[in-house]
N, C-alpha and C positions, 0 to 999 in steps of 0.2 A: 538580542535582535530576534524579532519574530519573522515568520515566513512572508508576511505582506511587505515588511520593510526590505527583506532580502530581494523580493521580486521587483519592488519599486526602484531599487538601486542598480538594476542590471537590465540591459537591453535584450529584446528578443533575438536580434541577430547574433549576439554573443552566446545566448542560451542555445540557439539552434545549432551553432557550430559545435559546441561541446556535446549536444544531444546526439548528433550524427556520429561523433567519435565514439561515444559510449554505447550507443544503440543503433548501429548502422542498419540493422534490419527494420528499423522504424521509419526509414526515409519515406516510405509510401504513406505514412500517417502524420508527417511533420506538420501539415496544415491544421490537423486536429489539435495537436499540441500547441500550435501558435494561437488558435482560437481560445483554448483554455487559458493560456498565459494572459491573453488580452482581457478575458472575462475576470480573471483574478485581480487584475489591476483596478477594475471598477467595483468589485464587490466590497461590501462593508465587512469589517472584521468582528468576529464574535470572540469574546474572551475564552480562554481554555486553560485548564489545569494540567494539560498534557504538553510535554515538549517533544519535538521531533528528534529522533535518533537515527542517524545514517551510519551504518557500520558494515565493514567487510566480514563475511562469514564463509564457512566451508560447509557444504552439504554433507551430512553424515551418511547419506545413502550412496552417493556416487563420488564424493570428494571434490565436486566442482565448486569453485569459488564464485560468490555472487555478492551483490550489495543489497543489504536489507534496510528498508525504511520502516520504522515502527514508532510507537509512542511510549512515553514513560510519564506516569503521573508525578507531578511535582510534590503533591501532598496525598499519598495513598491513604484511603479510608478503610481499606480491608486488605487481606492477604492477596487476593487476586490482582488488585491494583499495584502491587509491588513488582509485578512481572511486566515484561514487554507486551505492548498492546498492538493489535492489528488496527490500523487507522485508514485503510483503503476505502471503507464505506462511510467515512466521516464527512459531514457537510463541509463544503469548500470554505465557507466563511469561518468555520472553526479551525480548519487547517491554517488559514491566514493568521489567526490569533495565537497559534502555537509558537512558543519560543524554540529556537534551534539550540540543541544541546551543545555545551562547550566542547565536548569531545568530537562532535561532528564538525564543528568549525575548525578544530585543530587538524583533523584527518582528511578533510575534503575542502576543495575550493567552494566559494559561494555558488559559482555556476554549476559545479557538479552536484551540489545539494539541491539546487532548483531542478535540475534535470532528473535526478533520482526521485524527487518528490512528485514531479509531473508524471513520470512513468507510473509510480505507485498509485497516485490518486485517480488516474484514468485507466487503470488495469481492466476494469469492467466496461467502461464506456467513456466517450468524450462528452457525454450529456449527463449532468449531475442528477437530473430528475430520473433518468433511467437507472443510474447507480442506486439511488434511494429506493426505487421500485424493486430492484434485485435484492436489496437488503431486507425489504419487507417480505418478499417471497421466502427468503432464507429463514427469517424469524418465524413465519407461519409454518414452515416445514419443521423447524425445531419444536414449536409448540405442539404440532400434530404428533411428532415422535414422542414427546414427553407424555402425551395423553394415551399412548398405546399401552396395551397390556404387555407383559413380559413375552408371551407367545407371539404377539404381533411384532414386537421389536426384533425378536429372533428371526422371524420369517422375512422381515424387511431389511435386514442388516447383513453385512459381510464382515468377517474379521480381516485384519491386515494380512494374515497368512493366506486366506482365501483369495484376496485380491492379487497378492503376489503370485500365487499359484496360477491364477487365471490370466493375468496380464504381464507377468514377469518377463517373458520373452519379448513382448512388445516394448516394454520399458527399456530393456537392455539394447534393443535394436536401434533406438534413437541415438545412442551415444557412439 
């Protein structure tokens, strides 16, 4: 079953109910999620070699449990493709063509999968064009970084230890 088929076989009212149970803090944005859900019903589906994986995880930093939505290549062509893939910046038509992994269907209900996917795919915005613009900005920043000299990279970067030293107390105060 692909994501489009999953969406087509479930109603927004059912999705919204589960959405507010899983993400009660998103009540203020529920109309944005509804708009995306309705757009997805009308979009064409692009084929994809990636399947959607929804899984429970525990954060190594603070031990907090969360649900992760990622992609897994069905036929990896290189070593990088053998690992879990971030798919939040993927075109929505491609999301629709992605198969839902069997383990996701075993561990989550169809409605939970839809909700977690909607949350992930709109993490940046409810506007797909804005999401793609953000992706292009990130790619441009990465290209700029790749073209820097070693000295420029050092001057424009922080180590994890430096970030923890600078923001560690702020990070801990949120918990």
